[in-house]
C-alpha positions in Angstrom: 4.2 35.9 -4.3 3.0 32.2 -4.6 0.5 30.8 -2.1 0.3 27.3 -0.3 -2.3 25.4 0.8 -1.1 24.4 4.1 -3.7 21.8 4.1 -1.9 20.4 0.8 0.8 19.7 2.7 -0.2 18.2 6.2 -1.9 16.0 3.4 1.7 15.2 2.0 3.4 14.7 4.9 0.4 12.1 6.1 1.0 10.0 2.9 4.4 10.0 3.0 4.4 8.8 6.7 2.1 6.3 5.9 3.8 5.3 3.1 6.9 5.1 5.0 5.3 3.2 7.0 4.7 0.6 4.8 7.7 0.3 3.1 9.1 -0.7 6.3 6.4 -3.2 6.8 6.9 -4.6 3.2 10.8 -4.8 3.9 10.5 -6.6 7.2 8.1 -9.2 5.4 10.5 -9.9 2.7 13.6 -10.5 4.6 11.6 -12.7 7.2 10.7 -14.6 4.2 14.2 -14.5 2.3 16.2 -15.6 5.9 13.5 -18.3 6.2 14.9 -19.8 3.2 12.5 -18.5 0.7 14.1 -17.9 -2.8 14.5 -14.3 -3.6 12.7 -14.3 -6.8 9.4 -15.9 -5.2 9.9 -13.5 -2.2 10.3 -10.9 -4.4 7.4 -11.7 -6.5 5.2 -12.3 -3.0 6.2 -9.0 -1.9 5.4 -7.0 -4.7 1.9 -8.3 -4.9 1.8 -7.7 -1.4 2.6 -4.5 -1.5 0.3 -3.7 -5.1 -2.6 -5.0 -2.6 -1.6 -2.7 0.1 -1.3 0.2 -2.0 -5.0 -0.3 -3.4 -7.5 2.5 -2.7 -9.2 1.4 0.5 -12.5 2.8 -1.4 -12.3 0.2 -4.6 -13.1 -3.2 -4.0 -10.8 -6.3 -3.6 -12.8 -7.6 -7.3 -12.3 -3.8 -9.0 -15.8 -3.5 -10.1 -18.3 -1.1 -8.7 -21.4 -2.2 -7.7 -23.6 -2.1 -4.9 -23.1 -5.2 -3.5 -19.1 -4.9 -3.5 -19.4 -0.8 -2.4 -21.8 -2.8 0.6 -24.2 -0.9 0.0 -26.8 -4.0 -0.5 
């Protein structure tokens, strides 16, 4: 008999819920740009970069380094 950690299921559900919410927001952002007259290829590039930024781990600073200043410890 296999045992499962129910806490991990809860974390998984929370992650799925958050990613689904973000996907909906990203889709609306794309549709608004295209409906506003922006070429689809440009809207796609903008949305891709926006999606990447929104999925970046919150503990990583935007510059990608790990210094005390960027972590907010100084």
